[in-house]
C-alpha positions as CSV (number, residue, x, y, z in Angstrom):
1,M,-9.7,18.9,-4.1
2,K,-7.8,16.5,-1.7
3,A,-9.1,14.5,1.3
4,I,-6.4,13.9,3.9
5,I,-7.5,11.4,6.5
6,E,-6.0,10.5,9.8
7,R,-6.5,7.3,11.8
8,S,-10.1,7.3,13.0
9,R,-12.6,5.3,15.0
10,V,-15.8,5.6,12.9
11,Q,-18.8,5.0,15.0
12,G,-22.2,6.5,16.1
13,E,-25.4,6.9,14.2
14,T,-26.1,8.4,10.8
15,N,-28.8,8.4,8.1
16,A,-28.3,6.4,4.9
17,P,-27.7,8.4,1.8
18,P,-30.8,8.3,-0.4
19,S,-30.7,5.5,-3.0
20,K,-29.3,6.8,-6.3
21,S,-31.0,3.9,-8.2
22,Q,-34.4,4.4,-6.6
23,S,-34.2,8.2,-7.0
24,I,-33.5,7.9,-10.7
25,R,-36.3,5.4,-11.2
26,L,-38.8,7.7,-9.3
27,I,-37.6,10.7,-11.3
28,F,-38.4,8.8,-14.6
29,A,-41.8,7.8,-13.2
30,S,-42.7,11.5,-13.3
31,L,-43.3,11.0,-17.0
32,K,-46.5,9.2,-16.0
33,T,-47.4,10.6,-12.5
34,P,-46.6,13.4,-10.0
35,I,-43.5,12.6,-8.0
36,E,-42.6,14.7,-4.9
37,L,-39.3,13.8,-3.3
38,I,-38.2,14.9,0.2
39,E,-34.6,15.6,0.8
40,L,-33.4,14.6,-2.6
41,P,-29.6,15.1,-2.9
42,Q,-28.5,17.3,-5.7
43,S,-25.8,14.8,-6.8
44,D,-24.5,14.8,-10.4
45,D,-26.4,11.7,-11.4
46,I,-29.7,13.0,-9.9
47,M,-29.3,16.2,-11.9
48,D,-28.7,14.2,-15.1
49,A,-32.0,12.4,-14.4
50,I,-33.8,15.7,-13.8
51,D,-32.3,17.2,-17.0
52,A,-33.5,14.2,-18.9
53,V,-37.1,14.2,-17.9
54,T,-37.5,18.0,-18.2
55,L,-36.3,17.7,-21.8
56,L,-39.2,15.3,-22.3
57,G,-41.6,17.8,-20.9
58,V,-41.7,17.1,-17.2
59,R,-42.4,20.3,-15.2
60,R,-40.2,20.9,-12.2
61,E,-41.2,22.9,-9.1
62,R,-38.3,23.0,-6.5
63,K,-39.0,24.5,-3.2
64,E,-38.4,22.5,0.1
65,R,-39.1,19.4,-2.0
66,E,-38.4,18.3,-5.5
67,R,-41.8,18.3,-7.3
68,L,-42.0,16.8,-10.7
69,L,-45.3,17.0,-12.8
70,P,-46.0,14.9,-15.9
71,P,-45.7,16.5,-19.4
72,E,-48.8,18.1,-20.7
73,K,-47.5,16.9,-24.0
74,M,-45.0,14.1,-24.3
75,E,-42.4,15.3,-26.8
76,L,-38.7,16.3,-27.0
77,K,-38.3,20.0,-26.0
78,D,-34.7,20.2,-27.4
79,N,-32.7,18.3,-30.1
80,F,-29.5,17.9,-27.9
81,I,-28.6,16.7,-24.4
82,K,-25.2,16.1,-22.8
83,F,-25.0,14.0,-19.7
84,R,-22.5,14.6,-16.9
85,G,-21.8,11.0,-16.0
86,S,-25.0,9.0,-15.2
87,A,-24.9,5.8,-17.1
88,T,-28.3,4.8,-15.5
89,T,-29.9,8.1,-16.9
90,L,-28.3,7.5,-20.3
91,R,-29.4,4.0,-20.6
92,F,-32.9,4.7,-19.5
93,F,-33.2,7.8,-21.7
94,I,-32.3,6.0,-25.0
95,P,-35.3,3.5,-25.1
96,I,-37.6,6.1,-23.6
97,V,-36.8,8.5,-26.5
98,A,-37.2,5.7,-28.9
99,S,-40.6,5.0,-27.6
100,I,-41.8,8.6,-27.6
101,G,-40.3,9.3,-31.0
102,G,-38.4,12.3,-32.3
103,K,-34.9,13.4,-33.2
104,I,-32.0,14.2,-30.7
105,T,-28.3,14.1,-30.4
106,I,-27.0,12.5,-27.2
107,D,-23.5,13.1,-25.8
108,A,-21.8,12.8,-22.4
109,D,-18.7,14.0,-20.6
110,P,-15.9,11.4,-20.2
111,P,-15.8,8.7,-18.9
112,L,-19.5,8.1,-19.7
113,K,-18.8,9.3,-23.3
114,Y,-16.7,6.1,-23.9
115,R,-18.9,3.5,-22.2
116,P,-20.7,1.1,-24.6
117,I,-24.2,1.5,-25.9
118,R,-24.0,-1.2,-28.6
119,R,-26.7,-3.6,-27.2
120,I,-29.5,-1.0,-27.2
121,V,-28.5,0.2,-30.7
122,E,-28.6,-3.4,-31.9
123,S,-32.0,-3.9,-30.2
124,L,-33.8,-1.0,-31.5
125,S,-32.3,-0.4,-35.0
126,D,-34.6,-1.4,-37.9
127,K,-37.6,-1.1,-35.7
128,G,-38.4,2.4,-36.6
129,V,-35.4,3.9,-34.9
130,R,-32.2,5.1,-36.5
131,F,-28.9,5.6,-34.8
132,S,-26.0,7.6,-36.4
133,S,-23.4,5.7,-34.3
134,S,-23.2,2.9,-31.7
135,T,-21.0,5.2,-29.6
136,L,-21.5,8.6,-28.1
137,P,-22.2,11.1,-29.5
138,T,-25.1,9.6,-31.4
139,E,-28.2,11.0,-33.1
140,I,-31.4,9.1,-32.6
141,E,-34.3,9.6,-35.0
142,G,-37.6,7.9,-35.4
143,K,-40.0,6.0,-33.2
144,L,-40.3,2.4,-32.1
145,S,-42.7,0.7,-34.4
146,V,-43.1,-2.7,-32.6
147,D,-44.5,-3.7,-29.3
148,E,-41.9,-6.5,-28.7
149,V,-38.1,-6.1,-28.5
150,E,-35.3,-8.5,-27.8
151,I,-32.1,-7.3,-26.2
152,S,-29.0,-9.1,-24.8
153,G,-28.7,-8.8,-21.1
154,D,-24.9,-9.0,-20.9
155,E,-24.0,-5.3,-21.3
156,S,-26.3,-3.6,-18.9
157,S,-29.6,-4.3,-17.1
158,Q,-30.2,-0.5,-17.3
159,Y,-31.4,-0.7,-20.9
160,I,-33.9,-3.3,-19.8
161,S,-35.3,-1.0,-17.1
162,G,-35.4,1.8,-19.6
163,L,-37.4,-0.4,-22.0
164,I,-39.9,-1.2,-19.2
165,Y,-40.5,2.6,-18.9
166,G,-40.7,2.9,-22.8
167,M,-43.2,0.1,-23.0
168,L,-45.3,1.6,-20.3
169,L,-45.3,5.0,-22.2
170,R,-46.5,3.0,-25.3
171,G,-49.3,1.4,-23.4
172,G,-47.7,-2.0,-23.0
173,G,-45.4,-4.3,-24.7
174,K,-43.0,-7.3,-24.3
175,I,-39.2,-7.4,-23.8
176,K,-37.3,-10.7,-24.4
177,V,-33.9,-10.7,-22.6
178,K,-31.2,-12.9,-24.1
179,P,-29.0,-14.5,-21.4
180,P,-26.7,-14.0,-19.7
181,T,-28.3,-11.3,-17.8
182,S,-26.2,-9.1,-15.5
183,S,-27.3,-7.0,-12.6
184,L,-30.7,-8.8,-12.4
185,S,-31.5,-7.3,-9.1
186,Y,-31.9,-3.7,-10.7
187,I,-34.5,-5.1,-13.2
188,K,-36.4,-6.5,-10.3
189,M,-36.1,-3.2,-8.5
190,T,-37.6,-1.4,-11.5
191,I,-40.5,-3.9,-11.8
192,S,-41.2,-3.7,-8.0
193,L,-41.3,0.1,-8.1
194,M,-43.5,0.3,-11.2
195,N,-45.9,-2.2,-9.6
196,R,-46.1,-0.2,-6.4
197,L,-47.1,2.8,-8.4
198,G,-49.9,0.9,-10.1
199,A,-48.3,-0.4,-13.3
200,K,-48.5,-4.0,-14.4
201,A,-45.1,-5.4,-15.2
202,E,-44.0,-9.1,-14.7
203,M,-40.9,-11.0,-15.5
204,K,-41.4,-14.7,-16.3
205,G,-38.1,-16.5,-17.0
206,N,-36.3,-14.2,-19.6
207,V,-39.5,-12.3,-20.8
208,I,-40.9,-9.2,-19.3
209,E,-44.4,-8.1,-20.0
210,V,-45.7,-4.6,-19.4
211,N,-49.4,-4.1,-19.7
212,E,-51.6,-0.9,-20.0
213,S,-52.3,0.2,-16.5
214,G,-54.0,3.6,-16.9
215,E,-52.9,6.2,-14.4
216,L,-50.1,5.7,-11.9
217,S,-50.4,6.6,-8.3
218,P,-48.5,9.8,-7.3
219,F,-45.5,9.3,-4.9
220,V,-44.8,11.7,-2.0
221,G,-42.1,10.9,0.3
222,K,-38.4,10.3,1.1
223,V,-36.3,8.2,-1.2
224,P,-35.3,4.9,0.5
225,G,-31.7,4.7,1.8
226,D,-28.9,3.3,-0.4
227,Y,-27.3,0.1,1.1
228,A,-24.3,0.2,-1.3
229,L,-23.3,3.7,-0.4
230,S,-23.9,3.1,3.3
231,S,-21.7,0.0,3.1
232,F,-18.6,2.1,2.9
233,L,-19.4,3.9,6.2
234,A,-20.3,0.5,7.7
235,A,-17.0,-0.9,6.5
236,A,-15.0,2.1,7.9
237,S,-16.6,1.5,11.3
238,I,-16.0,-2.3,11.3
239,I,-12.3,-2.1,10.3
240,S,-11.6,0.8,12.7
241,G,-13.1,-1.1,15.7
242,G,-16.3,1.0,15.9
243,T,-20.0,0.3,16.2
244,L,-22.3,2.1,13.7
245,V,-26.1,2.4,13.3
246,V,-27.4,3.4,9.9
247,H,-31.0,4.6,9.7
248,D,-33.6,4.9,6.8
249,L,-32.9,1.5,5.1
250,D,-35.9,-0.4,3.9
251,R,-36.3,-4.1,4.7
252,P,-33.9,-6.3,2.5
253,E,-35.6,-8.0,-0.3
254,E,-35.4,-11.8,-0.7
255,Y,-33.4,-11.6,-4.0
256,F,-29.7,-10.9,-4.1
257,G,-29.0,-7.2,-4.5
258,D,-27.3,-4.2,-2.8
259,H,-29.3,-5.0,0.5
260,S,-27.5,-8.3,0.5
261,I,-24.3,-6.5,1.9
262,V,-25.9,-6.8,5.4
263,N,-25.7,-10.6,5.4
264,L,-22.4,-10.6,3.4
265,F,-20.6,-8.4,6.1
266,R,-22.1,-10.8,8.7
267,D,-20.7,-13.8,6.7
268,M,-17.3,-12.0,6.8
269,G,-17.2,-11.9,10.5
270,A,-18.6,-8.6,11.4
271,E,-21.7,-8.2,13.6
272,S,-24.3,-7.1,11.1
273,R,-27.9,-7.0,11.1
274,W,-31.1,-5.1,10.0
275,V,-33.8,-4.1,12.5
276,N,-36.6,-1.8,12.0
277,N,-35.3,0.2,9.0
278,T,-31.9,0.3,10.6
279,W,-28.6,-1.4,9.8
280,E,-26.4,-2.1,12.9
281,V,-22.7,-3.2,12.4
282,K,-19.9,-3.8,14.9
283,S,-16.3,-4.9,14.4
284,G,-15.4,-8.6,14.6
285,E,-12.8,-11.0,13.4
286,I,-13.0,-10.7,9.6
287,R,-12.6,-13.7,7.4
288,G,-12.5,-14.3,3.8
289,I,-15.5,-15.4,1.7
290,T,-16.4,-16.5,-1.8
291,V,-19.3,-14.7,-3.4
292,D,-20.8,-14.2,-6.9
293,V,-21.9,-10.6,-7.4
294,N,-23.2,-10.8,-11.0
295,D,-26.7,-9.7,-9.9
296,A,-25.2,-6.7,-8.0
297,P,-21.7,-6.0,-9.2
298,D,-21.3,-2.6,-7.3
299,L,-21.0,-4.7,-4.1
300,A,-17.6,-5.9,-5.3
301,V,-16.1,-2.6,-4.1
302,S,-17.7,-2.8,-0.7
303,I,-16.7,-6.5,-0.2
304,S,-13.2,-5.6,-1.3
305,T,-13.0,-3.0,1.3
306,L,-13.9,-5.3,4.3
307,A,-11.8,-8.1,2.8
308,M,-8.7,-6.0,3.4
309,A,-9.1,-6.5,7.1
310,S,-8.6,-10.4,6.8
311,D,-5.4,-12.2,6.0
312,K,-7.4,-14.9,4.3
313,E,-8.5,-14.8,0.7
314,T,-11.8,-13.3,-0.5
315,I,-12.9,-14.6,-3.9
316,I,-15.3,-12.5,-5.8
317,T,-16.8,-13.9,-9.0
318,G,-19.2,-12.4,-11.6
319,V,-17.1,-9.3,-11.9
320,E,-16.6,-9.0,-15.7
321,R,-18.8,-6.0,-16.1
322,L,-16.8,-4.0,-13.6
323,K,-14.5,-3.2,-16.5
324,I,-17.2,-0.9,-18.0
325,K,-18.2,1.0,-14.8
326,E,-17.2,4.6,-14.1
327,S,-13.7,3.2,-14.1
328,D,-12.2,-0.2,-15.0
329,R,-13.1,-1.4,-11.4
330,I,-11.1,-4.5,-11.9
331,K,-8.0,-2.3,-12.1
332,T,-9.0,0.5,-9.7
333,I,-10.0,-2.0,-7.0
334,T,-6.7,-3.8,-7.5
335,D,-4.8,-0.6,-7.4
336,T,-6.5,0.6,-4.2
337,V,-5.9,-2.7,-2.4
338,S,-2.3,-2.4,-3.3
339,A,-2.0,1.2,-2.2
340,F,-3.3,0.3,1.3
341,G,-1.1,-2.8,1.7
342,G,-3.1,-5.7,0.4
343,E,-2.8,-7.9,-2.7
344,A,-5.3,-8.5,-5.5
345,D,-5.3,-10.7,-8.6
346,Y,-7.8,-11.0,-11.4
347,E,-8.2,-14.0,-13.7
348,N,-11.0,-15.8,-15.4
349,N,-13.8,-13.4,-14.1
350,K,-12.6,-13.8,-10.6
351,L,-11.1,-11.3,-8.3
352,V,-9.1,-12.4,-5.4
353,I,-8.3,-10.1,-2.4
354,R,-5.7,-10.8,0.2
355,G,-5.6,-8.3,3.1
356,G,-4.2,-8.4,6.6
357,K,-2.4,-5.3,7.8
358,I,-3.9,-2.1,6.3
359,K,-1.3,0.6,5.9
360,R,-1.5,4.3,5.1
361,G,-2.2,4.7,1.4
362,K,-2.7,7.4,-1.3
363,I,-4.8,7.3,-4.5
364,S,-6.1,9.7,-7.1
365,C,-9.9,9.2,-7.6
366,P,-10.2,7.7,-11.1
367,S,-13.6,9.6,-11.7
368,D,-15.2,6.8,-9.6
369,H,-17.2,7.7,-6.5
370,R,-17.1,4.2,-5.0
371,I,-13.4,3.9,-5.3
372,A,-12.9,7.2,-3.3
373,M,-15.3,5.9,-0.7
374,M,-13.5,2.6,-0.5
375,A,-10.2,4.5,0.1
376,A,-11.9,6.7,2.7
377,A,-12.9,3.6,4.7
378,L,-9.5,2.0,4.4
379,S,-7.9,5.3,5.5
380,S,-9.8,5.0,8.8
381,V,-7.2,2.4,9.9
382,D,-3.9,4.2,9.4
383,G,-4.7,7.3,7.4
384,G,-4.6,8.1,3.8
385,E,-4.9,10.7,1.1
386,I,-7.4,10.9,-1.9
387,D,-6.8,13.4,-4.7
388,D,-9.8,14.5,-6.7
389,A,-11.9,13.6,-3.8
390,C,-14.8,15.6,-5.1
391,C,-15.7,12.6,-7.3
392,V,-18.0,11.5,-4.6
393,N,-20.4,14.2,-5.8
394,K,-21.6,11.7,-8.4
395,S,-23.8,9.9,-5.8
396,N,-23.3,11.5,-2.3
397,P,-22.3,15.1,-2.2
398,K,-22.3,15.1,1.6
399,F,-20.1,12.0,1.9
400,W,-17.2,13.8,3.5
401,E,-19.4,15.7,5.9
402,Q,-21.2,12.5,6.8
403,Y,-17.8,10.6,7.2
404,S,-16.6,13.5,9.5
405,S,-19.9,13.4,11.6
406,I,-19.3,9.8,12.7
407,G,-15.6,10.2,13.7
408,G,-13.8,10.2,10.4
409,K,-10.9,12.6,10.9
410,V,-10.7,14.2,7.4
411,R,-9.3,17.5,6.3
412,I,-10.4,18.9,2.9
413,V,-7.8,20.8,1.0
414,N,-9.0,22.7,-2.1
415,G,-6.9,23.6,-5.1
């Protein structure tokens, strides 16, 4: 599938795509309480999460809404699962399975198959859990025998979120996180969601305590919008001279996270503000900034997109973990910047973007939804082509339809 884009002015109003991170966390909460989700997108990552919880006994009733009911008996319903590409689901699933107990082989399609799981294997081995390998496929057997675990925070915060769920299912426990901790905002997101549902989880320093909380409150409603996914539509509007209003976005939290893109785009010279669950952006004179994205590394792709509209340097630090995302994002951001007429360099955990005049470009999606969305935004200025454009299905299967609805001149060619 190829997306051919002509020069466009992206503007108007649209709804934010539902948050992939929040969706997956709510789906896993169905292990403890009924969850009913309105307008849940059937993206690849969402389907991975639903497959994971149904294998653990969650009962699925899908009509107009996605209704997930807790297991009558918490146990593995099969001895094998293969994920499509959701690293979040994989990294939640491993510590949850270890907490429940049993025996299962886990595998995944490339590129997820080749992403590391070493830190969670190190954390849980010799604590009642055995792994056949520290890479996929791996067989997990046994049950976590302790109420306190220690894990390094450098590889992924998603293991830590998975351990929070695992400790909740055990009735409580403690997680010690060895610094440095990457993507801290996603740990805070998990704790915040769990506490809103009635759990008792708290992070003090590098220690997370999860206490017995009894029954959790059911959830019925729409999943909050996704700031990071919305940012590519916002960037497309800003660099093409438009004005865009994006609805269904919760009030930004005080900590640095995906929602921080609202202020970052403002710092870069665009008109950008949040008002009443709405993000409003308008084009402006874009300038370079220096920003550390260690706590929300996915934002590096969004920032790099807007940085292409400035002839000044944008310096993005805290990007080391981008190498183990859906693609090596250091390389794929650099390649995409180059394809559309900019320059990018990487050295010492620092990505430097130099933009200026965006030209027509062409890329082949490297199995990375965010890189395809970056290229789509850049193509708004002078056109472009994206091969394997269906890679956006990982997070937002309606991306091309949504891009077109706000002025993006895109033609999809199948085959």
